[in-house]
PLY file of the C-alpha trace (Angstrom):
ply
format ascii 1.0
element vertex 153
property float x
property float y
property float z
element edge 152
property int vertex1
property int vertex2
end_header
1.73 -35.86 -14.19
5.21 -34.50 -13.74
5.75 -30.75 -13.44
7.39 -28.80 -16.24
11.14 -28.56 -15.59
11.04 -24.75 -15.45
8.54 -24.87 -12.61
10.77 -27.25 -10.66
13.63 -24.74 -10.92
11.46 -21.76 -9.96
11.41 -22.38 -6.18
15.16 -22.94 -6.14
15.73 -19.57 -7.84
13.15 -17.53 -5.91
13.78 -18.88 -2.43
16.75 -16.56 -1.98
14.58 -13.39 -2.26
11.95 -15.10 -0.09
14.61 -15.72 2.57
15.68 -12.06 2.27
12.12 -10.95 3.05
11.92 -13.20 6.10
15.37 -12.43 7.51
15.04 -8.72 6.73
11.72 -8.55 8.55
13.56 -8.98 11.84
15.28 -5.62 11.44
13.53 -3.01 13.55
12.65 0.53 12.62
14.99 3.11 14.12
12.89 6.14 14.92
11.21 7.26 11.72
13.57 5.39 9.42
12.00 2.65 7.32
14.43 -0.29 7.03
15.26 -1.69 3.60
13.01 -4.74 3.48
9.96 -2.70 4.48
10.63 -0.58 1.39
10.14 -3.72 -0.67
6.84 -4.51 1.07
5.15 -3.51 4.33
4.41 -7.15 5.14
7.57 -9.06 4.19
6.85 -12.32 6.02
3.33 -12.61 4.63
4.53 -11.91 1.09
7.41 -14.37 1.55
4.83 -16.99 2.51
2.66 -16.11 -0.50
5.57 -16.29 -2.95
6.81 -19.52 -1.38
3.35 -21.08 -1.63
2.76 -20.07 -5.26
6.21 -21.35 -6.25
5.50 -24.66 -4.59
2.11 -24.87 -6.32
3.89 -24.50 -9.66
6.45 -27.17 -8.76
3.84 -29.60 -7.36
0.88 -29.87 -9.76
-1.12 -32.21 -7.55
-4.50 -31.63 -5.93
-3.41 -32.03 -2.31
-0.41 -29.74 -2.83
-2.61 -27.10 -4.43
-5.04 -27.20 -1.53
-2.22 -26.85 1.02
-0.13 -24.24 -0.78
-3.14 -22.39 -2.20
-4.61 -22.03 1.27
-1.31 -20.66 2.57
-1.04 -18.20 -0.33
-4.61 -17.00 0.20
-4.03 -16.61 3.94
-0.89 -14.55 3.31
-2.40 -12.27 0.66
-5.69 -11.66 2.47
-3.81 -11.30 5.76
-1.64 -8.54 4.29
-4.75 -6.77 2.96
-6.39 -7.02 6.37
-3.29 -5.69 8.14
-3.11 -2.80 5.67
-6.71 -1.80 6.30
-6.16 -1.96 10.04
-3.00 0.16 9.80
-4.84 2.78 7.74
-7.86 3.00 10.05
-6.46 2.26 13.51
-2.79 3.13 13.06
-0.88 5.89 14.76
1.11 8.58 12.94
4.06 6.23 12.55
1.87 3.59 10.86
0.37 6.19 8.53
3.85 7.41 7.58
4.86 3.83 6.84
1.79 3.39 4.61
2.66 6.60 2.73
6.30 5.59 2.12
5.84 1.91 1.28
3.45 -0.50 -0.42
1.71 -3.72 0.41
2.48 -5.22 -3.01
6.18 -6.10 -3.27
8.28 -3.56 -5.18
5.31 -1.27 -5.98
6.59 1.70 -3.92
10.06 1.32 -5.41
8.71 1.24 -8.97
6.38 4.19 -8.28
9.28 6.20 -6.85
7.78 6.58 -3.36
10.75 4.75 -1.86
14.41 4.22 -2.68
16.29 1.15 -1.56
20.00 1.39 -0.85
22.41 -1.41 -0.05
23.28 -0.15 3.43
19.59 -0.39 4.37
19.76 -4.15 3.80
23.31 -4.54 5.13
25.71 -7.40 5.58
24.08 -9.04 8.61
20.78 -9.42 6.72
22.57 -10.63 3.58
24.64 -13.20 5.46
21.58 -14.32 7.42
19.67 -14.72 4.16
22.35 -16.93 2.62
22.62 -19.02 5.81
18.84 -19.55 6.02
18.72 -20.45 2.30
21.56 -22.95 2.76
19.91 -24.54 5.81
16.62 -24.87 3.93
18.36 -26.55 0.98
20.26 -28.87 3.31
17.27 -29.77 5.52
14.61 -30.08 2.81
15.27 -33.78 2.13
15.36 -34.72 5.82
12.23 -32.76 6.74
10.09 -32.99 3.59
11.48 -36.18 2.07
12.29 -34.66 -1.33
15.58 -33.06 -2.24
15.41 -29.77 -4.14
18.78 -30.75 -5.63
19.85 -31.95 -8.14
17.28 -30.83 -10.64
16.96 -32.25 -14.15
0 1
1 2
2 3
3 4
4 5
5 6
6 7
7 8
8 9
9 10
10 11
11 12
12 13
13 14
14 15
15 16
16 17
17 18
18 19
19 20
20 21
21 22
22 23
23 24
24 25
25 26
26 27
27 28
28 29
29 30
30 31
31 32
32 33
33 34
34 35
35 36
36 37
37 38
38 39
39 40
40 41
41 42
42 43
43 44
44 45
45 46
46 47
47 48
48 49
49 50
50 51
51 52
52 53
53 54
54 55
55 56
56 57
57 58
58 59
59 60
60 61
61 62
62 63
63 64
64 65
65 66
66 67
67 68
68 69
69 70
70 71
71 72
72 73
73 74
74 75
75 76
76 77
77 78
78 79
79 80
80 81
81 82
82 83
83 84
84 85
85 86
86 87
87 88
88 89
89 90
90 91
91 92
92 93
93 94
94 95
95 96
96 97
97 98
98 99
99 100
100 101
101 102
102 103
103 104
104 105
105 106
106 107
107 108
108 109
109 110
110 111
111 112
112 113
113 114
114 115
115 116
116 117
117 118
118 119
119 120
120 121
121 122
122 123
123 124
124 125
125 126
126 127
127 128
128 129
129 130
130 131
131 132
132 133
133 134
134 135
135 136
136 137
137 138
138 139
139 140
140 141
141 142
142 143
143 144
144 145
145 146
146 147
147 148
148 149
149 150
150 151
151 152
């Protein structure tokens, strides 16, 4: 059967924040300062993969797609849990400080008030990189995957 129209639009809308998590993950910590994207989640690439996979499961309600994307989502979520446990047990003081200031679950530390995100922590290079990566993914999707994400009904 065909997916509900809303679920076909969902990946298009949420891929921009997913790209922000991936691009922002390349920013390194300066001393004890936690960069912006790590305030959203300690494991931005894994959560980007999980969100991407779940969005694509919603947009592709077919058995093979669910096996592929579901496996990727499970790998990302359980991988972030595993990394968290390892940071808490084997981590150095810097890792433990990161655990105290941030959260594994996206936005949880911000909502709980343990972290505050400010624009300059994300910055223009990350923002521009995010938009460029998003544009490249939209442009290349048809050539690589065989299905265009645009135009949607």
